C-alpha positions in Angstrom: 13.8 17.0 17.8 11.2 15.1 19.6 13.9 12.6 20.6 14.4 10.7 18.0 18.6 9.9 17.0 19.6 10.6 13.5 20.1 7.3 12.3 18.8 4.9 9.9 18.4 1.4 11.5 17.4 -2.2 9.8 14.0 -1.7 11.3 13.3 2.1 9.0 13.9 0.6 5.9 11.4 -0.9 3.9 12.1 -4.7 2.9 8.6 -6.7 2.6 7.9 -7.4 -0.9 3.9 -7.3 -0.8 4.5 -3.6 0.3 7.2 -2.4 -2.4 4.9 -4.4 -5.0 2.2 -2.0 -4.1 4.6 0.8 -4.1 5.6 0.4 -7.6 2.8 -0.6 -9.3 0.6 2.1 -7.6 -2.0 0.4 -5.6 -3.8 3.3 -3.1 -0.4 5.4 -3.2 -0.2 8.8 -2.9 2.5 10.8 -5.3 4.4 14.1 -4.3 7.1 15.4 -6.9 9.7 17.9 -5.9 12.6 18.2 -8.6 14.6 16.1 -8.7 12.3 13.8 -6.5 9.3 11.7 -6.4 7.9 10.6 -3.2 5.4 7.7 -3.4 4.0 6.6 -0.1 1.3 4.6 1.4 -0.5 5.0 5.0 0.2 0.9 5.9 0.4 -0.8 8.8 4.0 -1.8 9.7 5.7 -5.0 10.6 8.2 -3.1 12.7 6.9 -0.2 15.7 8.6 2.5 13.5 6.3 5.7 11.6 8.0 5.4 8.1 9.9 2.4 6.5 11.8 3.7 3.4 13.4 2.7 0.4 15.5 4.8 -2.4 15.2 3.9 -5.7 17.8 5.1 -9.2 16.8 4.0 -12.7 19.1 1.8 -14.5 17.8 3.7 -17.7 19.3 7.0 -16.1 22.4 5.3 -14.7 24.5 2.0 -16.8 27.3 2.4 -13.7 26.1 0.3 -10.8 28.8 2.9 -8.9 26.7 5.8 -9.9 23.7 4.5 -9.0 24.7 3.2 -5.5 26.6 6.5 -5.0 23.2 8.3 -5.6 21.3 6.3 -3.3 24.1 6.3 -0.5 23.7 10.3 -0.7 19.5 9.9 -0.7 19.9 8.1 2.6 22.0 10.7 4.3 19.8 13.3 3.2 16.6 11.5 4.5 18.3 10.2 8.0 19.3 13.7 8.5 15.9 15.3 7.7 13.4 12.5 8.7 12.5 14.2 11.9 10.5 16.7 9.6 8.1 13.8 9.0 8.1 11.4 12.0 7.1 14.5 14.2 3.8 14.9 12.1 2.9 10.3 11.6 3.5 10.2 15.1 1.3 13.1 16.4 -1.6 11.4 13.6 -1.1 7.8 14.8 0.4 6.6 11.1 2.7 4.6 10.1 4.0 4.8 6.2 5.9 2.7 3.5 7.7 5.1 1.1 9.7 4.9 -1.4 11.6 7.5 -2.6 12.3 8.0 -6.5 15.6 9.9 -8.1 14.2 11.0 -11.1 17.2 12.9 -13.5 19.9 11.3 -15.6 22.2 13.7 -13.8 23.8 14.1 -10.3 22.6 16.6 -8.3 24.8 17.7 -6.1 24.1 17.4 -1.8 22.7 20.8 -1.2 20.3 20.6 -4.1 19.1 17.2 -2.7 18.4 18.6 0.7 16.6 21.5 -0.3 14.3 18.9 -2.0 13.6 16.6 0.5 12.7 19.4 2.8 10.3 20.9 0.3 9.1 17.5 0.0 8.8 16.5 3.4 6.8 19.9 3.6 4.5 18.9 0.9 3.6 15.0 2.3 3.3 16.8 6.2 0.5 19.1 4.4 -1.1 16.0 2.9 -1.3 14.0 5.5 -2.7 16.9 8.0 
């Protein structure tokens, strides 16, 4: 695993409002879908020295209760944290930085295993896209 810890630090969280609005408004972004997730990313200069900054989204329309939205975001963060090395190695190899938004699309709660498989396939597609 190229010397990266399986952590998800503050530096890896996407907080810059300008970048977030570009991702949401679709300004020069690339979207990759792998049910139940949608990955929206943009190659951009990030304020921190990390290969990628990420944020997670769960629709309020699909999940009325904040408890459910928070649970899903927690699951997504955990799945991302354990599999981020798959995209980090490629981004470091290409000397790139990316801002990433991972959106949970269905209106039912999926289990950890399904999210795990989905994010691995999503990261494989991501790597092919930036190759």
